[in-house]
RODO-2510 file (C-alpha; in nm, 4 decimals, decimal comma):
residues 396
     n   res          X          Y          Z
     1     x    12,3078     8,1197    10,2882
     2     x    12,3572     8,5329    10,3587
     3     x    12,0689     8,6879    10,1836
     4     x    12,3398     8,8716     9,9171
     5     x    12,3109     8,9035     9,5423
     6     x    12,5468     8,5967     9,4724
     7     x    12,2184     8,3639     9,6152
     8     x    11,9456     8,5078     9,3468
     9     x    11,9078     8,4730     8,9782
    10     x    11,8488     8,8125     8,8711
    11     x    11,8251     8,6663     8,4773
    12     x    11,5319     8,4049     8,5434
    13     x    11,3598     8,6885     8,7499
    14     x    11,3389     8,9332     8,4667
    15     x    11,2514     8,6316     8,2580
    16     x    10,9344     8,5409     8,4919
    17     x    10,8478     8,9165     8,4985
    18     x    10,8507     8,9903     8,1757
    19     x    10,6381     8,6739     8,1063
    20     x    10,3781     8,7177     8,3527
    21     x    10,3502     9,1090     8,2109
    22     x    10,2834     8,9591     7,8969
    23     x     9,9477     8,8096     8,0409
    24     x     9,6871     9,0818     8,0662
    25     x     9,5169     9,0563     8,4266
    26     x     9,2957     9,3135     8,5064
    27     x     9,0735     9,2652     8,7763
    28     x     8,7701     9,1660     8,5638
    29     x     8,9808     8,9562     8,3293
    30     x     8,8803     8,6261     8,4793
    31     x     9,0517     8,4183     8,1801
    32     x     9,3563     8,6370     8,2009
    33     x     9,3797     8,5745     8,5847
    34     x     9,3555     8,2333     8,5313
    35     x     9,5960     8,1795     8,3366
    36     x     9,8247     8,3956     8,5611
    37     x     9,7319     8,1889     8,8576
    38     x     9,8425     7,8648     8,6716
    39     x    10,1636     8,0534     8,5961
    40     x    10,2253     8,1431     8,9313
    41     x    10,1211     7,8223     9,0652
    42     x    10,3638     7,6416     8,8770
    43     x    10,6504     7,8608     9,0031
    44     x    10,5579     7,8414     9,3778
    45     x    10,5714     7,5061     9,3388
    46     x    10,9249     7,4896     9,3365
    47     x    10,8756     7,5883     9,7642
    48     x    10,8845     7,3084     9,9984
    49     x    10,5017     7,3428    10,0555
    50     x    10,1566     7,3045     9,9267
    51     x    10,0002     7,5162     9,6443
    52     x     9,6276     7,5344     9,6325
    53     x     9,4167     7,7869     9,4210
    54     x     9,1225     7,9394     9,6321
    55     x     8,7983     8,0559     9,5143
    56     x     8,7109     8,4417     9,5966
    57     x     8,4346     8,5085     9,8812
    58     x     8,1379     8,6774     9,7503
    59     x     8,1317     9,0316     9,6610
    60     x     7,7819     9,2524     9,6188
    61     x     7,8154     9,5890     9,4190
    62     x     7,5856     9,8378     9,2754
    63     x     7,4476     9,9143     8,9160
    64     x     7,3610    10,2232     8,7781
    65     x     7,0122    10,1654     8,8088
    66     x     7,0674    10,1029     9,2162
    67     x     7,0449     9,7225     9,1792
    68     x     7,2660     9,4708     9,3544
    69     x     7,4862     9,2122     9,1312
    70     x     7,7528     8,9815     9,2342
    71     x     8,0756     9,1182     9,1160
    72     x     8,2965     8,7876     8,9971
    73     x     8,6567     8,7755     9,0808
    74     x     8,9549     8,5329     8,9954
    75     x     9,0718     8,2705     9,2115
    76     x     9,3859     8,3043     9,4766
    77     x     9,6935     8,1829     9,5548
    78     x     9,7581     8,0581     9,8317
    79     x    10,1249     7,8835     9,9512
    80     x    10,1779     7,6773    10,2866
    81     x    10,5348     7,6079    10,3947
    82     x    10,5758     7,4427    10,7314
    83     x    10,2829     7,5031    10,8965
    84     x    10,3579     7,3316    11,2226
    85     x    10,6620     7,5835    11,2762
    86     x    10,6690     7,7588    11,5867
    87     x    10,7465     8,0911    11,4046
    88     x    10,5146     8,1969    11,1052
    89     x    10,4845     8,4691    10,8750
    90     x    10,2798     8,5731    10,6190
    91     x    10,4158     8,7452    10,2664
    92     x    10,1107     8,8744    10,0315
    93     x    10,1321     9,0136     9,6769
    94     x     9,8675     9,0552     9,3912
    95     x     9,8493     8,9109     9,0336
    96     x     9,5485     9,1749     8,9260
    97     x     9,6433     9,5724     8,7749
    98     x     9,4215     9,8074     8,7089
    99     x     9,4656     9,7963     8,3144
   100     x     9,1262     9,6199     8,1922
   101     x     9,1678     9,3725     7,8916
   102     x     9,0878     9,6492     7,6327
   103     x     9,3596     9,9367     7,7580
   104     x     9,5988    10,0503     7,5137
   105     x     9,8752     9,9588     7,7607
   106     x     9,9338     9,6198     7,7110
   107     x    10,3024     9,5871     7,5863
   108     x    10,6499     9,5872     7,7341
   109     x    10,9082     9,8568     7,6113
   110     x    11,3413     9,9020     7,7079
   111     x    11,3223    10,2476     7,8301
   112     x    11,6932    10,1828     7,8801
   113     x    11,9786     9,9044     7,9445
   114     x    11,8218     9,9319     8,2959
   115     x    11,4686    10,0490     8,3169
   116     x    11,1750     9,8192     8,1689
   117     x    10,7799     9,9699     8,0683
   118     x    10,5469     9,7441     8,0872
   119     x    10,1826     9,6803     8,2744
   120     x    10,2062     9,5529     8,6109
   121     x    10,6552     9,5489     8,5930
   122     x    10,6283     9,7038     8,8964
   123     x    10,2658     9,7049     9,0557
   124     x    10,3206     9,4097     9,0969
   125     x    10,4677     9,0950     8,9207
   126     x    10,8202     9,2581     8,9728
   127     x    10,7439     9,2170     9,3244
   128     x    10,6079     8,8839     9,3026
   129     x    10,9233     8,7753     9,1463
   130     x    11,1290     8,9508     9,4477
   131     x    10,9089     8,7376     9,6936
   132     x    10,9692     8,3994     9,5130
   133     x    11,3312     8,4537     9,4583
   134     x    11,3914     8,5762     9,8140
   135     x    11,1751     8,2691     9,9554
   136     x    11,3877     8,0074     9,7508
   137     x    11,7402     8,1601     9,8574
   138     x    11,6347     8,1368    10,2448
   139     x    11,5248     7,7668    10,1474
   140     x    11,8810     7,7499    10,0231
   141     x    12,0552     7,8595    10,3225
   142     x    12,0642     7,6640    10,6666
   143     x    11,7741     7,8862    10,8331
   144     x    11,4897     7,7217    10,7015
   145     x    11,3372     7,4422    10,9055
   146     x    11,3015     7,7041    11,1841
   147     x    11,0186     7,9317    10,9839
   148     x    10,7151     7,8396    10,8617
   149     x    10,5036     8,0639    10,6241
   150     x    10,1930     8,1254    10,4354
   151     x    10,1902     8,2944    10,0994
   152     x     9,8850     8,4838     9,9153
   153     x     9,8903     8,6425     9,5825
   154     x     9,5392     8,7496     9,5238
   155     x     9,3371     8,8278     9,2483
   156     x     9,1627     9,1499     9,3677
   157     x     9,4032     9,4252     9,5651
   158     x     9,3275     9,6624     9,3178
   159     x     8,9574     9,6821     9,3538
   160     x     8,9721     9,6781     9,7492
   161     x     9,0432     9,2855     9,8251
   162     x     8,6950     9,2425     9,9024
   163     x     8,6958     8,8725     9,7519
   164     x     8,9683     8,7894     9,9828
   165     x     9,0064     9,0348    10,2807
   166     x     8,8740     8,7288    10,4834
   167     x     9,1606     8,4857    10,3739
   168     x     9,3996     8,7789    10,4550
   169     x     9,2475     8,7776    10,7902
   170     x     9,2586     8,3853    10,8523
   171     x     9,6147     8,3576    10,7389
   172     x     9,7283     8,6726    10,9043
   173     x     9,5890     8,5290    11,2449
   174     x     9,9087     8,4145    11,4601
   175     x    10,2077     8,5051    11,2594
   176     x    10,4504     8,7148    11,4221
   177     x    10,5322     8,9917    11,1083
   178     x    10,3996     9,0183    10,7358
   179     x    10,6010     9,1030    10,4177
   180     x    10,3737     9,2417    10,1250
   181     x    10,5736     9,2942     9,8218
   182     x    10,4126     9,6461     9,6799
   183     x    10,6358     9,8670     9,5012
   184     x    10,8660    10,1185     9,6639
   185     x    10,7099    10,4157     9,7625
   186     x    10,9361    10,6141     9,6133
   187     x    11,2208    10,4902     9,2566
   188     x    11,4955    10,5325     9,5221
   189     x    11,3662    10,2232     9,7569
   190     x    11,1842    10,4033    10,0324
   191     x    10,9482    10,2104    10,2294
   192     x    10,5213    10,3306    10,2849
   193     x    10,5432    10,3719    10,6651
   194     x    10,1810    10,4633    10,8137
   195     x     9,9044    10,4616    10,5547
   196     x     9,5736    10,6379    10,5487
   197     x     9,2476    10,4029    10,4998
   198     x     8,9939    10,4175    10,2306
   199     x     8,6012    10,3130    10,1919
   200     x     8,3837    10,3337     9,8730
   201     x     8,0151    10,3795     9,9655
   202     x     7,7348    10,3709     9,6883
   203     x     7,3975    10,5966     9,8026
   204     x     7,1082    10,4592     9,5991
   205     x     6,8475    10,7502     9,5844
   206     x     6,4600    10,6575     9,5110
   207     x     6,2211    10,9570     9,4368
   208     x     5,9299    10,9919     9,1975
   209     x     5,9445    11,1552     8,8928
   210     x     5,6379    11,4061     8,6966
   211     x     5,6551    11,5772     8,3922
   212     x     5,9114    11,8834     8,4553
   213     x     5,6644    12,1000     8,2780
   214     x     5,2698    12,0369     8,3606
   215     x     5,3527    11,9236     8,7406
   216     x     5,7348    11,8926     8,8999
   217     x     5,6211    12,0005     9,2576
   218     x     5,4619    11,6642     9,2113
   219     x     5,7620    11,4776     9,1710
   220     x     6,0772    11,4051     9,3966
   221     x     6,4052    11,5430     9,2374
   222     x     6,6625    11,2054     9,3257
   223     x     6,9188    11,3840     9,1862
   224     x     6,8410    11,7409     9,3772
   225     x     6,8805    11,5348     9,6754
   226     x     7,1882    11,3822     9,5670
   227     x     7,2966    11,6810     9,5262
   228     x     7,2553    11,8398     9,8366
   229     x     7,3763    11,5212    10,0221
   230     x     7,7535    11,5722     9,8128
   231     x     7,7606    11,9499     9,9576
   232     x     7,6571    11,8245    10,2704
   233     x     7,9294    11,5334    10,2761
   234     x     8,2199    11,7812    10,1481
   235     x     8,0978    12,0134    10,4768
   236     x     8,1929    11,7219    10,6903
   237     x     8,5911    11,7372    10,6073
   238     x     8,8400    11,7667    10,8619
   239     x     9,1937    11,7457    10,9110
   240     x     9,1660    11,3792    10,9736
   241     x     8,9429    11,2557    10,6701
   242     x     8,8527    11,3979    10,3250
   243     x     8,5841    11,2628    10,1273
   244     x     8,5783    11,2702     9,6947
   245     x     8,2190    11,2647     9,5667
   246     x     8,3475    11,0812     9,2265
   247     x     8,0053    10,9744     9,0584
   248     x     7,6660    11,0754     9,0258
   249     x     7,4572    10,8356     8,7966
   250     x     7,0457    10,8715     8,7188
   251     x     6,8269    11,0728     8,5158
   252     x     6,6844    11,0177     8,1782
   253     x     6,5043    11,2629     7,9688
   254     x     6,5069    11,6663     8,0317
   255     x     6,1184    11,6596     8,0540
   256     x     6,1107    11,4287     8,3309
   257     x     6,1993    11,5066     8,7117
   258     x     6,4533    11,2133     8,8013
   259     x     6,2914    10,9584     9,0183
   260     x     6,6695    10,7858     9,0415
   261     x     7,0143    10,8289     9,1406
   262     x     7,3216    10,6626     9,2387
   263     x     7,5944    10,8320     9,4098
   264     x     7,9107    10,7111     9,4068
   265     x     8,2104    10,8179     9,6524
   266     x     8,5279    10,7523     9,8496
   267     x     8,6684    10,8354    10,2288
   268     x     9,0081    10,8833    10,3376
   269     x     8,9827    10,8551    10,6754
   270     x     9,3636    10,9132    10,8525
   271     x     9,2667    10,7460    11,1917
   272     x     8,9884    10,4452    11,2884
   273     x     8,7679    10,7091    11,4861
   274     x     8,7748    10,9559    11,2218
   275     x     8,6373    10,6619    11,0093
   276     x     8,3538    10,5439    11,2585
   277     x     8,2951    10,9340    11,3171
   278     x     8,2074    10,9588    10,9330
   279     x     7,9923    10,6074    10,8719
   280     x     7,7632    10,7465    11,2193
   281     x     7,7316    11,0934    11,0541
   282     x     7,6523    10,9212    10,7415
   283     x     7,3623    10,8140    10,9051
   284     x     7,2225    11,0953    11,0827
   285     x     7,2845    11,2802    10,7095
   286     x     7,0486    10,9920    10,5128
   287     x     6,7914    11,0745    10,7551
   288     x     6,7852    11,4451    10,7203
   289     x     6,8171    11,4156    10,3012
   290     x     6,5339    11,1609    10,3015
   291     x     6,3161    11,3982    10,5027
   292     x     6,3985    11,7163    10,3312
   293     x     6,3826    11,5593     9,9607
   294     x     6,0628    11,3119    10,0220
   295     x     6,3316    11,0364     9,8913
   296     x     6,4438    10,7094     9,9895
   297     x     6,8113    10,6007    10,0217
   298     x     7,0137    10,2645    10,0814
   299     x     7,3986    10,2530    10,1403
   300     x     7,6165    10,0072    10,0555
   301     x     7,9708    10,0162    10,1241
   302     x     8,1784    10,1437    10,4030
   303     x     8,5787    10,1682    10,4807
   304     x     8,7521     9,8296    10,3990
   305     x     9,0681     9,9384    10,4533
   306     x     9,1560    10,1044    10,7846
   307     x     9,4271    10,3306    10,8397
   308     x     9,7744    10,1551    10,8940
   309     x     9,9259    10,2702    11,2241
   310     x    10,2868    10,1881    11,2935
   311     x    10,3155    10,0660    11,6724
   312     x    10,6533     9,9637    11,8527
   313     x    10,5970     9,6025    11,6924
   314     x    10,6027     9,7120    11,3599
   315     x    10,8314     9,9665    11,4040
   316     x    11,0858     9,6940    11,5418
   317     x    11,0137     9,4893    11,1865
   318     x    11,0979     9,8653    11,0054
   319     x    11,4066     9,8479    11,1916
   320     x    11,5230     9,4805    11,0883
   321     x    11,4567     9,5989    10,7319
   322     x    11,6673     9,8999    10,7445
   323     x    11,9356     9,6517    10,9442
   324     x    11,9183     9,4175    10,6998
   325     x    11,9523     9,6342    10,4206
   326     x    12,2782     9,8356    10,5817
   327     x    12,4557     9,5102    10,6179
   328     x    12,3883     9,4890    10,2391
   329     x    12,4652     9,8291    10,1452
   330     x    12,0973     9,9648    10,0981
   331     x    12,0205    10,2517    10,2564
   332     x    11,6367    10,1966    10,3466
   333     x    11,4353    10,4694    10,4304
   334     x    11,0843    10,5444    10,5010
   335     x    10,8045    10,7306    10,4642
   336     x    10,4155    10,7892    10,5417
   337     x    10,1719    10,7609    10,2040
   338     x     9,8080    10,8046    10,1540
   339     x     9,8093    10,5262     9,9262
   340     x     9,6228    10,2211    10,0842
   341     x     9,7156     9,7871     9,9696
   342     x     9,6421     9,4902    10,1632
   343     x     9,9265     9,6133    10,4467
   344     x     9,6457     9,8063    10,5830
   345     x     9,4562     9,4570    10,6202
   346     x     9,7289     9,3267    10,7697
   347     x     9,7728     9,5626    11,0423
   348     x     9,4482     9,5778    11,1375
   349     x     9,4584     9,2523    11,2201
   350     x     9,7368     9,2936    11,4892
   351     x    10,0424     9,1456    11,2845
   352     x    10,3076     9,4014    11,2175
   353     x    10,3836     9,4371    10,8373
   354     x    10,5956     9,6239    10,5894
   355     x    10,4036     9,6224    10,2668
   356     x    10,6425     9,7874    10,0060
   357     x    10,8936     9,5037     9,9685
   358     x    10,8820     9,4972     9,6463
   359     x    11,0616     9,6918     9,3543
   360     x    11,2249    10,0129     9,2632
   361     x    11,0124    10,1665     9,0083
   362     x    10,7574    10,4304     8,9584
   363     x    10,4388    10,5590     8,7590
   364     x    10,2313    10,2916     8,8560
   365     x     9,8574    10,2621     8,7173
   366     x     9,9363    10,4862     8,4445
   367     x    10,1322    10,3660     8,0656
   368     x    10,4191    10,5191     8,2089
   369     x    10,5065    10,2395     8,4272
   370     x    10,8480    10,1491     8,5049
   371     x    11,0826     9,8582     8,6624
   372     x    11,4485     9,9325     8,7725
   373     x    11,5586     9,5805     8,6651
   374     x    11,8701     9,5877     8,9186
   375     x    11,6219     9,6462     9,1966
   376     x    11,5070     9,2856     9,1234
   377     x    11,8147     9,0935     9,2662
   378     x    11,8567     9,3881     9,5088
   379     x    11,5025     9,3671     9,6678
   380     x    11,4997     8,9865     9,6596
   381     x    11,8351     8,9901     9,8460
   382     x    11,6884     9,2456    10,1128
   383     x    11,3693     9,0379    10,1779
   384     x    11,6071     8,6897    10,1906
   385     x    11,7869     8,8787    10,4856
   386     x    11,4908     8,9914    10,7009
   387     x    11,3746     8,6073    10,6314
   388     x    11,6690     8,4420    10,7445
   389     x    11,6751     8,7220    11,0762
   390     x    11,2895     8,6352    11,1043
   391     x    11,3765     8,2535    11,1395
   392     x    11,6400     8,3139    11,3718
   393     x    11,4276     8,4977    11,5938
   394     x    11,5118     8,8844    11,5469
   395     x    11,1847     8,9956    11,6538
   396     x    11,1196     8,7778    11,9914
***
């Protein structure tokens, strides 16, 4: 086996992608995710390993009234093949999409003879098919005995992988390399190289209500306190971190001083140091806000995907992918991006990772999402070649 297209069943890949895309797997649609997980378990049972569904880790979220609640998630699929092998890699993907059950974008449509529009066809049910068929092609070759691997397909990547982060870290431990099957960064197949990080915060403010006409001075306005924090947060922005106040909830009638508010915001640090510095600064800001407005605050969240830098070991993996692409007549390039994915989590574990090994396509996270269908076999052949080289000790 040499990882060429001749070993890849392109028609079977397309049929799987279409069947999987027909199932709504918005991150909150637990029934849809369960159905998809069963379909994936059956498909990945073709590999010579164990297949299991792993329960999600508990995740706490903050409601609009400031109360904490347990946020449910779907199970994650884990496949283990040759766990005793001396060389082992990790392959990851996700079964969830950003389209909830009530979203109008639920159907597929052919845009032309080679372009399929549909929910999740690129991000990333197409990528799951690429992963599976690359592994099937690899197993059919002569080097499979030299490499073990774990596969993780989680159910919550689109909302930050909070219910699978510990599982990602567990499976990444001890691996020589990792491949993640997010769609290519550009429709031409360009890979994502370095990535920034991300974190989501919810800050709850508790003030004191009062009549807005009779005795407003006796109230402690939680929304005013939150607004003050928004301005102070924006003042912390630098070239190394952006801060996006996204949603402010609270208040009631116009004649009542609001005693409650919840502010939600996102941060995008470019470096680990910038994320840590922001978190430290936020602690001081909250003390200042509490003093200035005589309110209580409670913080929830933080940076959950650290920035992904490409060190020498990771660059060697990128170079290997480029070399394999050249052998197959594919021009492999890469560029840095502001987006995040499970590749950030894997890189934080010290494991070299290329995290856009999935299909070519575009307009992800929108009703215009599309898959360039010939890229299914093309990218599977690329992955099969890379996996084969890893089995032969390419990075050692």
